[in-house]
Each structure stands twice: as C-alpha cells, then as structure tokens.
C-alpha positions as CSV (number, residue, x, y, z in Angstrom):
1,M,-22.3,24.5,-3.9
2,K,-18.7,23.3,-3.2
3,I,-17.9,19.7,-2.6
4,A,-14.8,18.3,-0.9
5,V,-13.7,14.7,-0.9
6,Y,-11.1,13.7,1.7
7,T,-9.4,10.6,3.0
8,I,-7.0,9.5,5.6
9,A,-4.2,7.3,4.2
10,K,-1.0,5.5,5.1
11,N,1.0,3.5,2.5
12,E,-1.7,3.6,-0.2
13,E,0.5,4.3,-3.3
14,Q,-1.1,1.5,-5.2
15,F,-4.6,3.0,-4.8
16,V,-4.0,6.8,-4.7
17,K,-4.5,7.4,-8.5
18,R,-7.7,5.4,-8.6
19,W,-9.0,7.3,-5.6
20,A,-8.1,10.7,-7.2
21,D,-9.8,9.6,-10.4
22,S,-12.9,8.6,-8.6
23,C,-13.4,12.0,-7.1
24,K,-11.9,14.2,-9.9
25,E,-15.1,16.3,-10.2
26,A,-15.0,17.4,-6.6
27,D,-14.1,21.0,-6.0
28,Y,-11.4,20.0,-3.5
29,R,-9.6,16.8,-2.9
30,L,-7.5,16.2,0.3
31,I,-5.4,13.4,1.6
32,L,-4.2,13.4,5.2
33,D,-1.2,11.1,5.2
34,T,-0.6,9.5,8.6
35,G,2.9,8.3,8.2
36,S,3.4,6.6,4.8
37,T,6.8,5.2,4.0
38,D,6.0,4.7,0.3
39,E,5.2,7.2,-2.4
40,T,1.6,7.9,-1.5
41,T,2.0,11.7,-0.9
42,A,4.4,12.2,-3.9
43,I,1.9,10.5,-6.3
44,A,-1.0,12.5,-4.9
45,W,0.8,15.8,-5.1
46,D,1.9,15.1,-8.7
47,I,-1.7,14.5,-9.8
48,G,-3.0,17.7,-8.1
49,V,-4.4,16.4,-4.8
50,T,-3.9,18.5,-1.7
51,T,-1.8,16.6,0.8
52,H,-1.0,17.1,4.4
53,H,1.0,14.9,6.8
54,K,0.4,14.3,10.5
55,E,1.1,11.2,12.7
56,F,-1.1,10.3,15.6
57,T,0.4,8.4,18.5
58,P,-1.4,6.5,19.8
59,W,-3.5,6.0,16.7
60,R,-7.0,7.5,17.0
61,F,-9.2,7.5,13.9
62,D,-11.4,10.2,15.4
63,H,-8.4,12.5,15.9
64,A,-7.2,11.9,12.3
65,R,-10.7,12.5,10.9
66,N,-11.2,15.7,12.9
67,H,-7.8,17.0,11.8
68,A,-8.6,16.2,8.2
69,L,-11.8,18.1,8.5
70,S,-10.0,21.1,10.0
71,L,-7.8,21.3,6.9
72,L,-10.7,21.8,4.5
73,P,-11.5,25.3,3.3
74,E,-14.3,27.0,5.1
75,D,-16.3,27.6,2.0
76,I,-16.9,23.9,1.5
77,D,-20.6,23.0,1.7
78,I,-20.5,19.2,1.5
79,C,-17.6,16.9,2.8
80,I,-17.4,13.3,1.6
81,A,-15.1,10.9,3.4
82,S,-13.7,8.3,1.1
83,S,-11.3,5.4,1.3
84,A,-8.0,5.6,-0.6
C-alpha cells in the first residue's frame, strides 16, 4: 500500500521543514505552491519533497486541491491532505 501526503502552500518557508518531517515516512510527499514569494519551494526541493507551482486567479481552494490530486502518481492508494 502506497501513501501520499500533499499540501497546498503559499509563503510557508517557516513551516515547510516541520511539515516534511511530520510526513517523512510517506511514500510520496507533494507540495503545490500557489505563488510563494519566499523560499518555500526551494527549501522543500532541497529536502526531497516533490514541488509543483500553479497560481489560481481568482483563488479557488477546490481547484487547487483538485490540481494537487491530479499531480499524484496513479499507484497511490491513500492520499492525506495536510497543512504546511
């Protein structure tokens, strides 16, 4: 069974390491960045978290969530949404 943990983030550099540590045993970790102007994605990338970037205008959480889910590998059995 493969488990993925994903989050939607924007300007979360102060929390990204803690988030990554909290789900380090997952088979796959993904951050969908929605327009950070800080180092959120660089930090995540450096510690081995898969990162993607997409901005949503106007902001719609459901569109961001659905896009994040579409980025997960097809062989994932369980998806856990988590806050960064």
